[in-house]
C-alpha positions as CSV (number, residue, x, y, z in Angstrom):
1,M,-0.9,-1.2,-18.6
2,G,1.9,1.2,-17.2
3,K,2.5,4.8,-18.3
4,E,0.7,5.7,-21.6
5,K,-0.6,8.6,-23.4
6,K,-3.9,9.9,-22.1
7,R,-6.9,9.0,-24.0
8,R,-10.4,10.4,-24.3
9,G,-12.4,9.0,-21.2
10,D,-9.3,8.7,-18.9
11,R,-9.1,10.4,-15.6
12,K,-6.3,12.7,-14.6
13,D,-5.1,10.1,-12.0
14,A,-5.9,6.7,-14.0
15,Y,-6.4,5.0,-17.3
16,L,-9.8,3.5,-18.1
17,V,-9.7,-0.2,-18.4
18,R,-11.3,-0.6,-21.8
19,D,-11.2,-4.4,-22.5
20,V,-13.4,-5.4,-19.5
21,D,-15.4,-8.6,-19.8
22,S,-19.3,-8.4,-19.2
23,M,-18.9,-9.6,-15.6
24,H,-16.6,-6.7,-14.8
25,F,-18.7,-4.3,-16.5
26,V,-21.8,-5.4,-14.6
27,M,-20.3,-5.9,-11.0
28,P,-20.1,-2.2,-10.2
29,Y,-23.8,-1.9,-10.8
30,N,-24.8,-5.0,-8.8
31,L,-22.3,-4.7,-6.1
32,P,-21.6,-0.8,-6.0
33,T,-19.5,-0.5,-2.9
34,R,-16.0,-1.3,-2.3
35,V,-16.8,-2.2,1.5
36,A,-19.3,-4.7,0.3
37,N,-16.7,-6.4,-1.8
38,E,-13.9,-6.8,0.6
39,A,-11.8,-10.1,0.6
40,V,-9.3,-10.7,3.5
41,L,-6.1,-12.5,2.9
42,N,-3.9,-13.5,5.8
43,E,-0.4,-15.0,5.6
44,L,2.1,-16.0,8.2
45,V,5.5,-15.1,6.9
46,D,8.8,-16.6,8.1
47,I,11.2,-13.7,8.3
48,T,14.4,-15.6,8.9
49,A,15.9,-14.6,5.5
50,M,14.7,-11.0,6.1
51,E,16.4,-10.7,9.5
52,E,19.7,-12.1,8.0
53,F,19.5,-9.8,5.1
54,L,18.7,-6.6,7.4
55,A,21.6,-7.5,9.6
56,K,24.0,-7.3,6.7
57,K,22.4,-4.2,5.2
58,N,22.4,-2.4,8.7
59,A,26.1,-3.5,9.2
60,G,27.0,-1.4,6.3
61,E,29.7,-1.8,3.6
62,N,32.5,-1.3,6.3
63,G,30.9,-2.8,9.2
64,E,30.2,0.6,10.7
65,G,26.5,0.6,10.5
66,V,24.1,3.0,8.7
67,D,22.6,6.1,10.0
68,F,19.0,5.1,9.2
69,K,18.4,1.3,9.7
70,Y,16.6,-0.8,7.1
71,T,13.6,-2.4,8.6
72,L,11.0,-5.1,8.0
73,F,8.6,-2.4,7.0
74,H,11.0,-1.2,4.2
75,V,11.3,-4.7,2.8
76,I,7.7,-5.6,3.0
77,S,6.8,-2.2,1.4
78,A,9.2,-2.7,-1.5
79,A,8.0,-6.3,-2.0
80,I,4.3,-4.8,-2.4
81,A,5.4,-2.2,-4.7
82,K,7.3,-4.6,-6.9
83,T,4.3,-7.0,-6.9
84,I,2.1,-4.0,-8.1
85,V,4.5,-3.3,-11.0
86,L,4.5,-7.0,-12.0
87,R,0.9,-7.7,-11.3
88,P,-0.8,-4.5,-12.3
89,K,-4.3,-5.4,-11.5
90,M,-3.4,-5.0,-8.0
91,N,-3.5,-1.4,-8.9
92,Y,-7.1,-1.3,-10.4
93,F,-10.0,0.4,-8.7
94,Y,-13.7,0.8,-9.5
95,S,-15.2,4.5,-9.5
96,G,-18.3,6.0,-11.4
97,N,-19.1,2.3,-12.3
98,K,-16.0,1.8,-14.3
99,L,-12.7,-0.1,-14.0
100,W,-9.6,1.9,-13.8
101,E,-5.7,1.5,-13.5
102,K,-3.9,4.2,-11.5
103,K,-1.4,6.1,-13.3
104,D,0.8,6.2,-10.2
105,I,2.1,3.5,-7.8
106,R,1.7,5.1,-4.3
107,L,2.1,3.5,-0.9
108,S,0.7,5.5,2.0
109,F,1.1,5.2,5.8
110,V,0.8,7.1,9.0
111,V,4.0,8.5,10.8
112,K,4.0,9.6,14.4
113,K,6.4,11.9,15.7
114,K,6.5,10.2,19.1
115,F,4.7,7.1,20.5
116,E,2.5,9.1,22.7
117,D,-1.4,9.7,22.7
118,D,-1.1,13.3,21.8
119,S,1.8,13.1,19.6
120,L,1.6,14.6,15.9
121,E,0.4,12.2,13.2
122,V,1.2,12.9,9.6
123,L,0.0,10.9,6.5
124,A,3.0,10.1,4.4
125,N,3.2,8.9,0.7
126,V,5.9,7.1,-1.2
127,F,5.7,7.2,-5.0
128,F,7.3,4.5,-7.2
129,D,8.4,4.5,-10.9
130,R,7.7,1.4,-12.7
131,T,11.2,1.1,-14.2
132,G,14.9,1.8,-13.4
133,I,14.6,2.1,-9.4
134,N,16.0,-0.2,-6.5
135,P,12.6,-0.6,-4.6
136,L,14.3,-1.3,-1.4
137,E,16.6,1.8,-1.5
138,H,13.9,3.9,-2.7
139,V,11.4,3.2,0.0
140,H,14.2,3.3,2.5
141,D,15.5,6.8,1.4
142,E,12.0,8.3,1.1
143,V,10.8,7.0,4.5
144,K,14.1,8.5,5.9
145,K,13.1,11.8,4.3
146,I,9.7,11.7,5.8
147,V,10.6,10.6,9.3
148,T,13.4,13.1,9.6
149,K,11.1,16.0,8.5
150,V,8.3,14.9,11.0
151,R,10.7,14.5,13.9
152,V,12.0,18.2,13.4
153,S,8.7,19.7,12.6
154,D,5.5,20.6,14.5
155,Q,3.5,21.1,11.3
156,S,1.0,18.8,9.7
157,N,0.9,18.0,6.0
158,H,-1.3,19.4,3.2
159,I,-4.3,17.0,3.7
160,G,-4.1,17.7,7.4
161,D,-4.4,21.3,6.8
162,V,-7.4,20.8,4.6
163,M,-9.2,18.8,7.2
164,D,-8.5,21.4,9.7
165,M,-10.1,23.9,7.6
166,F,-13.5,21.7,7.7
167,K,-13.7,22.5,11.5
168,K,-14.2,26.2,10.9
169,I,-17.3,25.6,8.7
170,P,-20.9,25.0,9.6
171,R,-21.7,21.3,9.5
172,C,-24.5,21.6,6.9
173,I,-22.0,23.4,4.6
174,V,-19.4,20.6,5.1
175,S,-22.1,18.0,4.5
176,L,-22.8,19.8,1.1
177,I,-19.2,20.1,0.3
178,F,-18.8,16.3,0.5
179,K,-21.7,15.7,-1.5
180,V,-20.1,17.7,-4.3
181,L,-17.0,16.0,-3.8
182,R,-18.4,12.5,-4.1
183,W,-20.1,13.6,-7.2
184,M,-16.9,14.9,-8.6
185,E,-15.2,11.6,-7.7
186,F,-18.0,9.5,-9.5
187,H,-17.5,11.5,-12.7
188,G,-13.6,11.4,-12.5
189,I,-13.1,15.3,-11.9
190,Y,-12.1,15.2,-8.3
191,P,-9.2,17.9,-7.7
192,A,-5.7,16.3,-8.0
193,S,-4.6,18.6,-5.2
194,L,-6.8,16.8,-2.8
195,M,-5.8,13.3,-4.1
196,N,-2.0,13.7,-3.8
197,G,-2.1,13.7,0.0
198,D,-5.1,11.6,0.7
199,P,-4.1,8.0,1.7
200,Y,-7.3,6.6,0.3
201,Y,-6.2,7.4,-3.1
202,A,-3.1,5.3,-2.7
203,S,-2.3,2.0,-4.6
204,C,-1.9,0.3,-1.0
205,F,-2.4,1.8,2.4
206,I,-0.2,0.1,4.9
207,T,-0.4,0.1,8.7
208,N,2.7,-1.3,10.8
209,L,0.9,-2.3,13.7
210,G,3.9,-4.5,14.7
211,S,5.9,-1.2,15.6
212,I,3.3,-0.4,18.3
213,K,3.2,-4.0,19.6
214,M,-0.4,-4.3,18.5
215,H,-2.0,-7.5,16.9
216,A,-4.7,-7.3,14.2
217,Q,-5.5,-9.3,11.0
218,Y,-8.0,-7.1,9.2
219,H,-8.5,-3.5,8.4
220,H,-11.6,-2.3,6.4
221,L,-11.4,-0.6,2.9
222,A,-13.4,2.6,2.5
223,D,-16.0,3.8,-0.2
224,W,-14.1,7.2,-0.2
225,G,-11.3,7.5,-2.8
226,T,-9.9,4.9,-4.9
227,N,-7.8,2.7,-2.5
228,S,-8.5,-1.0,-3.1
229,L,-5.5,-2.6,-1.2
230,F,-4.9,-2.4,2.5
231,C,-2.1,-4.2,4.2
232,I,-1.6,-4.7,8.1
233,I,1.9,-5.8,9.2
234,G,1.6,-7.5,12.7
235,E,4.1,-7.9,15.4
236,K,7.2,-10.1,15.0
237,K,6.9,-13.3,17.2
238,P,8.1,-16.9,17.4
239,S,5.8,-19.2,15.4
240,A,5.9,-23.0,14.7
241,F,6.3,-24.1,11.0
242,V,5.8,-27.7,9.9
243,T,9.0,-29.3,8.6
244,P,9.1,-31.9,5.5
245,D,9.2,-34.8,8.1
246,G,6.1,-33.8,9.8
247,G,7.7,-32.3,12.8
248,Y,7.7,-28.4,13.6
249,E,10.4,-25.7,13.8
250,V,10.0,-22.4,15.7
251,K,10.9,-19.4,13.7
252,N,10.4,-15.6,13.9
253,A,7.6,-14.6,11.8
254,V,5.1,-11.8,11.2
255,E,1.4,-12.1,10.2
256,I,0.5,-10.0,7.0
257,G,-3.1,-9.1,6.5
258,V,-4.4,-7.9,3.1
259,T,-7.7,-6.5,2.3
260,V,-8.7,-6.2,-1.4
261,D,-11.7,-5.2,-3.5
262,E,-12.5,-8.6,-4.9
263,R,-14.0,-7.1,-8.1
264,I,-10.7,-5.8,-9.5
265,A,-9.3,-9.5,-10.2
266,D,-10.2,-13.2,-9.6
267,G,-8.9,-15.5,-6.9
268,V,-6.2,-17.0,-9.1
269,Y,-4.9,-13.5,-9.9
270,F,-4.9,-12.6,-6.2
271,A,-3.4,-16.1,-5.0
272,K,-0.5,-15.4,-7.4
273,S,0.1,-12.0,-6.4
274,I,0.3,-13.1,-2.6
275,R,2.6,-16.1,-3.7
276,L,4.9,-13.3,-5.3
277,V,4.9,-11.2,-2.1
278,K,6.1,-14.1,-0.1
279,H,8.6,-15.2,-2.6
280,L,10.2,-11.6,-2.6
281,L,10.3,-11.8,1.2
282,A,11.9,-15.0,1.2
283,H,14.5,-13.7,-1.2
284,P,14.9,-9.9,-0.3
285,E,18.1,-9.7,-2.4
286,L,15.6,-9.6,-5.4
287,L,14.3,-6.1,-4.1
288,E,17.7,-4.7,-4.8
289,L,17.3,-5.3,-8.6
290,P,15.5,-2.9,-10.8
291,I,11.7,-2.9,-9.8
292,E,10.7,-4.2,-13.4
293,T,12.8,-7.2,-13.2
294,P,10.7,-10.3,-13.7
295,V,10.6,-12.9,-11.0
296,D,10.1,-16.5,-11.6
297,F,8.1,-17.5,-8.4
298,E,5.9,-20.4,-9.4
């Protein structure tokens, strides 16, 4: 659907999907919660091509290296963003018993200042245009800005400041406030100022567990907000892959877990979207082309 002029019935953050079939019209009434509609997709991804690609990128044009390294996280994030551009239903969500498409493409994740128990944790967001940008360079540069700012600052972000404010209010009042906020979300009038920093309003919430040497295949969705896509990036490890002759070959790989709201699309659509992500990860040079460039992956 992409960027278009706001029409009557649209939300400030999303366009109403008006051409829904009867099944997608009924589903939010019959199956009203996002958590009750989770589907989990797990893929073991050979990262040989990505590692070779990253080695060249990090060597720099003159072989002198780069000041902020490109990582698997940047490549996977760029692949997810490009997939959302080319497969727009991955940016759909249900709210107020209606199906919507987000106006923005936003990836959210958590940044820690240090890998210590009491270290500052900041919720970060990267926004993507649907045309004209190099998705890999964009996510690399935006993450660099975020990480640099976190490392030199002791301050939280906007959404963290809002959450701190609730600690000073009686619990009965906090409970009432959240009932009002949920009512506002249902009717599409939730404040944009609160959406902007909240990762549960992202197109995709990404957690890079591999960076902390942790393994997991699944993370739940939430009935708060509009996020219908959650991605876990696991730890890099040697894994066996079957060869055409029936043998096997050990290669470095990462496991990627994706949790989706199965109401937003059908199984065929999800399967093709995952195949596109895997194709982009096997050919990371495609992520240096404009984000809207079509990809022949079938």
